[in-house]
C-alpha positions in Angstrom: 80.3 110.0 88.8 77.6 111.5 91.1 77.5 108.4 93.2 81.3 108.4 93.6 81.1 112.1 94.7 78.6 111.2 97.4 80.7 108.2 98.5 83.9 110.3 99.0 82.6 113.8 99.6 82.8 117.1 97.8 86.6 117.0 97.3 86.4 113.9 95.1 86.9 115.6 91.7 89.9 117.6 92.9 91.4 114.6 94.5 91.2 112.5 91.3 92.8 115.3 89.3 95.8 115.3 91.7 96.0 111.5 91.7 96.0 111.4 88.0 98.8 114.0 87.8 100.9 111.8 90.0 101.1 109.2 87.3 101.5 111.6 84.3 104.7 111.7 82.4 106.1 114.6 80.4 108.0 113.9 77.2 109.8 116.4 75.1 109.8 115.6 71.4 109.0 117.4 68.2 107.5 115.9 65.1 107.9 117.1 61.5 104.9 117.0 59.2 106.7 114.4 57.1 106.6 112.0 60.0 110.1 112.3 61.6 110.6 112.4 65.4 113.2 115.0 66.3 115.1 115.5 69.5 117.7 118.0 70.4 119.9 115.6 72.5 123.1 114.5 70.9 125.5 112.1 72.7 129.2 113.0 72.4 131.7 110.5 71.0 132.8 109.3 74.4 129.3 108.6 75.5 128.4 106.7 72.3 131.5 104.6 72.6 130.8 103.8 76.3 127.1 102.9 75.7 128.0 100.7 72.7 130.7 98.9 74.7 128.5 98.4 77.7 125.5 96.9 75.8 127.8 94.6 73.8 129.4 93.3 77.0 126.0 92.8 78.5 124.7 90.9 75.4 127.8 88.7 75.4 126.8 87.5 78.9 123.2 86.7 78.2 122.7 83.0 78.8 120.8 80.5 76.7 117.0 80.3 76.9 116.4 78.8 80.3 113.1 77.0 79.6 110.5 76.7 82.3 107.9 78.8 80.4 104.7 77.2 78.9 101.9 78.0 76.6 100.5 81.1 75.1 99.0 84.1 77.0 98.4 87.8 77.2 100.5 90.1 79.4 99.4 93.5 80.6 100.8 96.1 82.9 98.2 98.1 84.9 98.3 99.7 88.3 96.4 102.5 89.9 93.1 104.0 88.9 94.0 105.1 85.4 95.4 101.9 84.1 93.3 99.4 86.1 90.1 101.1 84.7 91.5 100.7 81.1 92.5 97.1 81.8 89.1 96.2 83.2 87.3 97.4 80.1 89.9 95.8 77.9 89.8 92.4 79.6 86.0 92.2 79.8 85.8 93.0 76.1 88.3 90.3 75.3 86.2 87.8 77.2 83.0 89.0 75.4 84.8 88.4 72.1 85.5 84.8 73.1 89.2 85.1 74.0 90.1 82.3 76.4 93.8 83.0 76.6 95.1 83.2 80.2 96.0 86.8 81.2 98.7 88.0 83.5 98.4 91.6 84.9 101.5 93.0 86.3 101.7 95.9 88.8 104.1 97.5 91.3 103.9 97.5 95.0 100.5 98.5 96.3 99.0 99.7 93.0 96.2 97.1 93.3 94.2 96.0 96.3 93.2 92.5 97.3 89.6 93.2 96.3 90.7 94.2 92.8 92.9 91.2 92.5 90.0 89.0 93.5 87.7 90.5 91.0 90.2 90.0 88.2 90.7 86.4 89.2 87.1 85.7 88.2 88.1 86.7 84.6 90.9 84.2 84.5 93.5 86.9 85.2 96.5 86.3 87.4 97.9 89.5 89.1 101.6 89.6 89.7 103.5 92.1 91.8 106.8 92.9 90.2 108.4 93.3 93.6 107.8 89.6 94.2 110.0 88.9 91.1 112.9 91.3 91.8 111.4 94.1 89.8 111.0 96.8 92.5 112.7 99.4 90.3 110.8 98.3 87.1 108.3 101.2 87.1 106.5 102.9 84.2 107.9 101.9 80.8 110.5 99.5 82.1 107.9 97.2 83.6 106.8 96.1 80.1 109.8 94.1 79.0 110.3 92.9 82.6 106.8 91.5 82.7 107.2 89.8 79.3 110.4 88.0 80.5 109.1 87.1 83.9 105.6 86.0 82.8 104.9 82.2 82.9 104.1 82.1 79.2 106.5 80.9 76.5 104.6 82.8 73.8 103.4 86.3 74.8 100.9 88.7 73.3 101.6 91.9 75.2 98.8 94.5 75.3 98.8 97.9 76.8 96.0 98.2 79.3 94.2 100.8 77.1 94.6 98.8 73.9 91.3 97.2 73.0 90.9 94.4 70.5 87.9 94.5 68.1 88.0 90.7 67.5 89.5 87.7 69.3 93.3 88.1 68.7 94.7 84.6 69.4 94.9 83.8 65.6 98.0 86.1 65.5 100.0 83.2 67.0 99.3 81.2 63.8 100.9 83.9 61.5 103.6 82.4 59.2 105.8 85.5 59.9 105.5 85.0 63.6 106.2 81.3 63.4 109.3 82.0 61.4 110.8 84.9 63.3 109.1 84.6 66.7 108.4 88.4 66.6 105.7 90.7 65.3 106.0 94.4 65.9 103.6 97.2 64.9 104.5 100.6 63.4 104.2 104.1 64.9 103.5 107.2 62.9 107.2 108.4 62.9 110.7 107.6 61.8 113.7 108.2 64.0 115.8 111.0 62.6 119.1 109.9 61.3 121.0 112.4 63.5 119.7 110.5 66.6 122.7 109.0 68.5 121.0 105.6 68.9 122.0 104.7 65.3 125.7 104.9 66.1 125.3 103.1 69.4 123.7 100.1 67.9 125.5 100.2 64.6 122.6 100.5 62.2 121.7 102.9 59.3 118.2 101.7 58.7 116.9 105.3 58.8 113.8 104.5 56.7 112.4 102.0 59.1 109.3 103.1 61.0 109.5 103.6 64.8 107.7 100.9 66.8 104.4 101.3 68.6 104.6 98.9 71.5 101.0 98.9 72.6 100.9 95.4 71.1 103.8 93.0 70.7 103.9 89.3 69.8 107.0 87.4 71.1 108.2 83.8 71.3 110.6 84.0 74.2 112.5 80.8 73.2 113.3 82.3 69.8 114.1 85.8 71.0 115.5 85.4 74.5 118.7 87.3 73.9 117.0 90.1 72.1 114.3 90.5 74.8 116.9 90.6 77.6 118.9 93.3 75.7 115.7 95.2 75.4 115.2 95.0 79.2 118.8 96.1 79.6 118.1 99.3 77.5 115.2 100.0 79.9 117.3 99.5 83.0 119.7 102.1 81.5 116.8 104.4 80.8 118.7 107.5 82.1 120.8 107.2 78.9 118.5 105.6 76.4 115.3 107.5 77.1 117.1 110.7 76.1 117.1 109.2 72.6 114.0 107.0 72.5 110.4 107.6 73.5 110.2 105.4 76.5 110.2 101.6 76.1 108.7 101.4 72.6 111.7 101.4 70.4 113.9 99.6 72.8 112.4 96.4 71.4 113.1 97.2 67.8 116.6 98.6 68.5 117.6 95.6 70.6 116.7 93.3 67.6 118.6 95.7 65.3 121.6 95.8 67.6 122.0 92.0 67.5 121.2 91.8 63.7 118.1 89.8 64.4 115.3 90.1 61.8 111.8 90.9 63.0 108.4 91.3 61.2 106.8 94.7 61.2 103.2 94.9 60.2 103.2 96.7 56.8 99.9 98.5 57.1 100.5 102.0 58.4 98.9 103.0 61.7 95.5 104.8 61.4 93.5 107.1 63.6 90.1 106.8 65.2 88.2 109.8 66.6 85.5 112.3 65.9 84.9 115.7 64.3 85.1 119.0 66.1 81.6 120.4 66.1 82.9 124.0 65.8 85.1 123.6 62.7 84.5 120.1 61.4 88.2 119.1 61.8 88.9 115.5 62.6 90.3 114.9 66.1 92.3 111.6 66.4 92.5 110.2 69.9 93.0 106.5 69.3 95.7 104.6 67.3 94.4 102.0 65.0 96.6 99.0 64.3 96.0 96.1 61.8 96.7 92.4 61.4 98.8 90.9 58.6 95.9 91.1 56.1 95.4 94.8 56.8 92.2 94.3 58.9 91.6 96.6 61.9 92.4 94.7 65.1 93.6 97.1 67.8 92.1 100.3 69.1 94.8 101.9 71.3 92.9 104.5 73.3 95.9 106.6 74.2 94.4 110.0 74.4 91.1 110.0 76.2 91.5 106.9 78.3 88.6 105.1 79.9 89.2 106.5 83.4 88.2 110.0 82.2 85.6 109.0 79.7 82.1 110.1 80.5 79.5 107.4 81.0 77.8 107.9 77.7 80.6 109.6 75.7 80.9 108.2 72.2 84.2 109.3 70.6 84.9 106.4 68.2 83.0 107.8 65.2 85.4 107.7 62.3 88.6 106.0 61.3 91.0 107.8 59.0 93.7 105.9 57.3 96.1 106.2 54.4 94.9 105.0 51.0 96.7 102.2 49.3 99.9 103.5 47.6 99.4 106.9 49.3 102.1 109.3 48.1 101.4 112.1 50.7 101.6 111.1 54.3 101.6 113.6 57.1 100.6 113.8 60.8 99.2 116.9 62.4 98.8 117.9 66.0 96.0 120.2 67.3 95.2 121.5 70.8 91.9 122.2 72.4 91.6 123.4 76.0 95.0 122.1 76.8 94.5 118.6 75.3 96.3 117.5 72.2 94.8 115.5 69.3 96.5 113.9 66.3 95.3 113.3 62.8 97.0 111.8 59.8 96.6 113.8 56.6 97.5 113.6 53.0 96.1 110.8 50.8 93.6 109.5 53.3 90.1 108.0 53.4 87.5 108.1 56.2 85.5 105.1 57.4 82.4 105.0 59.6 83.2 103.3 62.9 79.6 102.0 63.5 79.4 100.5 60.1 82.6 98.5 60.8 82.1 97.6 64.4 78.5 98.2 65.3 77.9 98.9 69.0 81.4 98.0 70.1 82.0 101.3 71.9 78.6 101.1 73.6 79.6 97.7 75.0 82.8 99.2 76.4 80.8 102.0 78.0 78.4 99.6 79.6 81.3 97.8 81.2 82.7 101.1 82.4 79.3 102.2 83.9 78.9 98.9 85.7 82.5 99.3 87.1 81.8 102.8 88.4 78.8 101.7 90.3 80.5 98.7 91.9 81.5 99.0 95.6 84.9 97.4 95.0 85.8 100.2 92.6 84.7 102.9 94.9 86.8 101.4 97.6 89.7 101.3 95.2 89.3 105.0 94.4 89.2 105.8 98.1 92.4 103.8 98.7 94.1 105.8 96.0 92.8 109.0 97.5 94.3 108.1 100.9 97.6 106.9 99.5 98.2 110.2 97.9 97.1 112.6 100.7 98.2 110.6 103.8 101.7 109.4 103.2 103.3 111.7 105.8 100.6 111.3 108.5 100.6 108.7 111.3 98.7 105.5 110.4 96.2 106.3 113.2 95.5 109.7 114.8 94.0 109.6 118.2 91.1 111.8 119.3 92.7 115.1 120.4 89.6 116.4 122.0 89.8 116.4 125.8 87.2 117.4 128.4 88.5 119.5 131.3 86.9 119.0 134.6 87.1 121.4 137.6 
């Protein structure tokens, strides 16, 4: 970080804080200890009827699978410093693990520079600007289903930029459940409260189903074309649906439910990875841990302390806490330290040592991060983001205003 400060000047740290805040999103939800997500919003009868009629009319007009997509590949969405940094670590680790699947990285507008795109190309990554595909308004959460639909792949493994794989993940495409249904989803910590208006809008009462965590999704577009397009529709109507759902994540599950289409949800509950607070010994979870069909850890979704704000030698993946088999008590707690929130599952749980399971995996990620931070193309990218925030209302070029008066 010191070299970056020298590169940009003394205002670097403050500038990055402001840039990061530009991309932050505030979400108002409350969560009960018995793992139910609660919101205060309730749609009235007229709104429910209107939304239900509108999505049904839209679904009736979805055409047949058009073809033109080929092969298997990974799709990510990552623009700007925050998510590019995460994607860079993620992609480099995938290649280290031997993953040869082609990758498409989707972004909006000017979120990536030509230099960044060139560096990613060397890792067999194709960068695609959503604006080139009619997706100028597909920002934030809505970009995810849009990128999946518009990607060149027939079979898609979607990964959030900050969702690292601990082993080569292509074997998921061979899952019997995936081949049968064309869909694998992963669970979140919560259930959607039965009072949520979404249940009446889609016509389901499956209140005991877990919410979906969409940091990883496996989809065969040929098998699920109608469902995927309905999911995108829910996101285009986000002013209505995001009042009930937490961003994009459950728009997938509820699109499948709305059309009565079965999907496979990984049965192993989501776990946590983190470290213990030195002051009181409490476990601080900052990373969601997801599993494969056999219950083996596969994904580390670093959704609290992301790579862009991780210190060069900061090791935070120390323990994994997960529910025991046949656990009767399952709770999730939230704790705050210095304005930052951490999660931890509690109840019938067990703790596993991260290093015993995955060796120096985190150290490898940090080495990639350190090398990135000392690269000139990354420094230029940071500078570009700095200027794009602080200069939008200034002329592109300001002439020298100093004049010399002569007698």
